[in-house]
C-alpha positions, 0 to 999 in steps of 0.5 A: 499500499502507498503512502497516498492509499493509507487511511487516517480516522480521527474519532471526534470532530473537537479541538484537539481532532480539528488540530490534529487533522490539519497537523497531519499535513503539515507533518507529511502525511499524504493519505486519506484523513477522515473526521467523524463527529456525532455533532452536524457542525464542524469543529468549534470553540467550546468556551465561547458558548457560555459566555459570547455565544450564549450573549449572541456576541457571536454567531456559530460561524464566528466559532469555529475553530478552522474555517472549511477553507483549511479543511478543504485545503488540507483535503480533509473528510468530515462525516458529522452526525455519526458516531463510532459504535465499536474499534476491531483493532485486529481487523483495523476498522471502525464500526459507525452507528448507521451500519458503516465500517470504514478501514483505517490504518492509522486512528486517532481518538478525539473523543473529549468529555460529556456532561455528568448527569444529574440524577434527580426527580424532575431532572428531565423536564423542559427548562432543565438544561447542560452546556457543553455543545452549540446546540446546548447553548442555542437552547439556552439562549432560546428560553432567557428572558430578562426578569425571569428566574436562572438556578445555576446548580454547580460553582465551578468555572462554567456554572459561574461563567454561566451565571455572568452571562444570564445576569448581563441577559437580565435573568435572576440568578442563583448558584447553587454550590454544594461545597463549602465555597465556589470553585472549592476543588480548583482554588484557593480560599482567596480566589472563592471569595473573590468570585463570591463577592464578584457575583454577589456585586452584580447581583447574583445569589450564591447559596453554599452547602445546597444540593439539588434534591427535586426539580419540580413543575407541570410540563417545564420547569418552574421550581428548584427543592434543595436540602434544608426544605429551601424551594426556589423559583426556577424558569431556567435550571442550568446544571454544571457539575463537571464532566466524564472523560469519554473512554467507552469505545477505547476501553471497549477496544481493550486500550489501556484507560485510567482516568482517561485513554493512557497515552505517552509523551507523544500521544500514543496509547497502548497500540501502536496504531493508535493515538488520543488527545485531548480531555480524555486522555491520561498523560505524563507531565515531565514539568509537572512530575505527575499524569494527569488528565486535563480539561483545557483548549491549549491541552487539546491543541497541543497534545493534536500536534504531537499525536499528528507528529506520532501518526507520521512517525515523528517524536515530538513529545507534549510537556507544555505547562498547563495553562486556564483561562474564565472570563467573568463581567470584567474579571478576566482570569488566567491560570498558570500551572497547577496547584496540586499539592500546595502549602500556602498562597501569596496575594499580591494586589488587592482582590477588591479592585479586581487586579491581584495575583495568588501564587500556590506555593510549595517550600520556594517554588511556585507551583501555579499562579492565578491571575485576574486582570494581570496579563503580565504576571502571567506572563511571567508566571509561566517563565517562573513555573516553566523554569522553576525560578525561584523568586523572593516572597516579598518581590511576588507579594509587591504589585510595585515590582517588574516581574518581567525584569526580575526575571528577565535579570535571571537570565532567561529572556522573559 
């Protein structure tokens, strides 16, 4: 078989899938590239769904990752509105839900993650939504009404971003969080306190230690029944309680699974002809010193590039410093690094001014930084963490100190 006759199938029209498909040509793949996606749209950016798309500041075509012409130029074929039901590794085929069987030489799993469902009475009523896809966002958009009551179940980033958008659209918004504070799993108490204050300043009600027990309504949702007997009026309910990686297809095919599809630094699975990238993968990171699964656009895109290189027989290790962002009202949060195992937090600036940094420390090392409206500190943080620089705590805490200059003086070329 010639190189031109070989076929690479990419399962998942996601961030990772889109990047992998276009990177394949750049790395020299000469054969067919077929992307299978269960949605009907070309791959699109998901972060705008809870923000610009929901608020109609952008249209669906404006959030596409690449325009159709980019895929056409790379001769990428899309099979949209279809899903893969089975991978036969011995025969090197995939079975689609329409009964069609497609052969492959190389296979890429970019299956992402799905929303975690809330299993309580009334969860299937009209007006109850999750926010993961473009179709989800459009359904929510169609039911937004100024002056109506929206209840968000879950005080994570998606829940808070959606709360901010719905509040801007004129809805009365209440956020229910089961834990002691919003963002408890991912941020320090100082950040939780800041976001609670930020949302309260904009008129959002945040209730902690709150659990939704039942959703009531005749045809569509009208009330949310919580623990402690609290009952909230609701015209719209958004549930944001996390996601689950889509690993079932890989597991059924006998690939190694451990909180995601297990891959090496080259995005290679336990099968030499199958790679994986994005939210569904568990990968090693030498910078951090441990394996992890990331739900992050930068991770999906960069890992997609590594996967494309592997398919083409090249070795381009992926060990990038994780980074994330979240936009709520006028607060732009940029996160560098992972705060796992931090011992203390150093605050730079004053949270009430909507411009500050939380440095997560372990010994004399900065593990991560949460930067609110602090782009310069974010750029410095990526270098400090990535190069394991030891910065004086007084410099980290003093907003008057130019950290870029400090890093530059250490000979790193910031």
